C-alpha positions, 0 to 999 in steps of 0.5 A: 983608604980609598977603594979607588986605586986609580982612575980604572979602579979594580980594573986595568985599562986592558980590562976597561978596553974589553968592556967597550968591546963587549959593549960595542959588540952587544949594540951590533948583535942580532942574537938576543932579539933572535932568541926573543922572537923564538920564546915568544912567537915559537913558544908562546905563553910560559905560565909555570907548570904549563907545557910552554914553560917546560919547552922554554926550559929545553930550548933555553938549555939546548942553546946554552949548551950550543954555545959550550956552557956547562948546563944543569936543570935544577929540579924546583916544584912550581904551582900549577894554576890554569886559567878558565872561563872569565866573564863578567856582566852587569844584570842591573844598575841604575838608568838601565834600559829594560832587557839588557846587560853590560859586558864587564872586561876582566881577567882572573888573577893568579891563584884565584879561587873558582865561582860556580860553573853558572856564575856568581850573582851579587851587588858590587861594593866599591872602595878606594882603600883598605881603610875604607874597608875597616870603616865599613859597617858590620856585614856591609860587604858580606855576599857582595863583590867587593871592588878595590878601586885603587888608581895606578899614578900615571903621572908618577910613572910618566916622570920615570918612576913606573916601579914606584907607581906600581908599588903603590897600587900593587898591594891591592892586587896582592892582599885584596883577596884576603882583606876581602874574605876577611869582611865576608865578600863573595869575590874581589875585583881590583882595578888593574895595576897599569898605565894604559887605558885601552880596556886591557885587564892586567893579571897578576899573583895574589896572596894566598888566603890563610884558610886556603880557600881562595876567593874568586878574584879578577882585575877589571880595566880601569875603564870598567872600574870607573863604570862600576864606581860611577854606577854604584854612586848612583845606586844598586848595581848587580853582577854576574862574575864567572871564573873557572880556573883550576889550581892543580897539584904542584909540578916539577919544573926547572931553573936552567943554569949554565956556566961559562967557566972562570979561568982562575977562580971558577969556584966563584960566580957572578949570576946573570939572569932573568925569569922564564915563566910569564903570564899567559895572556901575552907571550911575555916579551917584556915580562920577562923574555927580555931579561932572559935573552940579554942574559943569554947574549952575556954568554953568547957575547963572551964565547963570540969574543972568546973572552973568559974571565977569571970568575965563572959567569953563571947564566940562570933562567928562573922558573916561577917568578910570577907565582911564588918565585919557588925557583929562586927559593930552591936556588937559595936553599941549594946554594946556602953554603956557597954564598960566599963564592957568589960575587954578584947577582945581576937580574933584569926584569923590568922590560927593556926600555932605554937603560940609564945606568944600573941599580945596585943593592949592597954596600954604599962603596960599591957606587964609587967602586963601580964607577969605572964600569958605569964610565964604560957605558956613557957612550950609550947614555947608561952611566948612572949608578944608583942605590936600591932597595932591591934589584930582582925578586929572584936574586933577593934572597941572595942579596939579603945574605950579603950578595951585591946585586945589580940590574939595568936602571931602564925607562919605565915610563911605559913598561907598565902599560903592557905588563901583565896583559895580552899586549906584552908581545914581540912587537912592543920590543925596541930592538935598539933599546933590547941591545943597549940592555945586553950591553949593560948586562954583559959589561956588568958581568964581565967587569965583576967576574974579572975585577982584581978584587971581589966586589965589596960586600 
């Protein structure tokens, strides 16, 4: 028997009309943009464990209370890593002008260990893959600075597959330090995982070494990776690398949870979310301030239009997505016995490029079941429904337990130009596209919270 009972599926014509009202209201509203400006310009970078992250928690909680939502701060322990000095310079290279050095533009990777305060001096060894490391002669990398020169596939990103391009390259950032340590390297450099060549380094997290002693690890700009590769082909290259980060004890932080209570089944929840923490180089406008504020907009519009769906719409601002997703793990553990009441989990964490529709994780029949909802987004060009492997790091633990997951399917051609860089700032946000994403999140959340039956799972 088909899941589609009529052309409007699990929704009445009145509910479809309400989706249109929410969509149109989102396009005209300035709430999300205003909230994003405050998070970025006023509060600033929100690295887990930082004073700014705590200020953001308190600010978002207050804003949710002002809307009349029931707010809870869910305690979670998060990493407290502090960036220190980060410099690089070439000391010796083929064709060097006597008495000169060359600056290498780089930034420490999250979880990086420290060099001596005066820096580490070592020869540079360039490889293009993990397979090349396996083929090195014994001790070839011992005591050296190992550079993984994996290129970000800009053509793939330009075709609209930014996430796939990122996935191919990011494994070197994540696992590079472990592989480098296994062959005795003194430090590791990774070609920045991103698409724009403006001599901007892209930071990001690394996987912890099994022995608990993190290797000094930094991302170099694509231009400087090319420089090191070119010079290394000509002969010996020696550089000084100085990284002085500190890994401090974990500190208490919070997921911000705000419930817009359901009118008939308040115990059943639809999560709408983004992550509140960001890296510290920029102000986290795209990653993931935009995801937080379009989720805030959902509650704002439900209040503004006086809409109370059957089920509770639960806003969550996750903490620590960037350095281990401790907030998501805490939530999954604390709510493990209540996952049957979790109807769906939405997350926005790919900036705010124009949405062409939405992704879903779960049973294949969700595609047809959600078709009427997608049709309500057709007027903004967001009517595609696509099955995906995942829709967000923070909701992934819930999706793995059978909770259907959703996220906007966004234009990702330019997102990784700014991702994890100093250029991730408010000016990169297009107000119209931000509102389009708010429309997708709000319509999805309402539809899932007010459908006649819960989404297939």
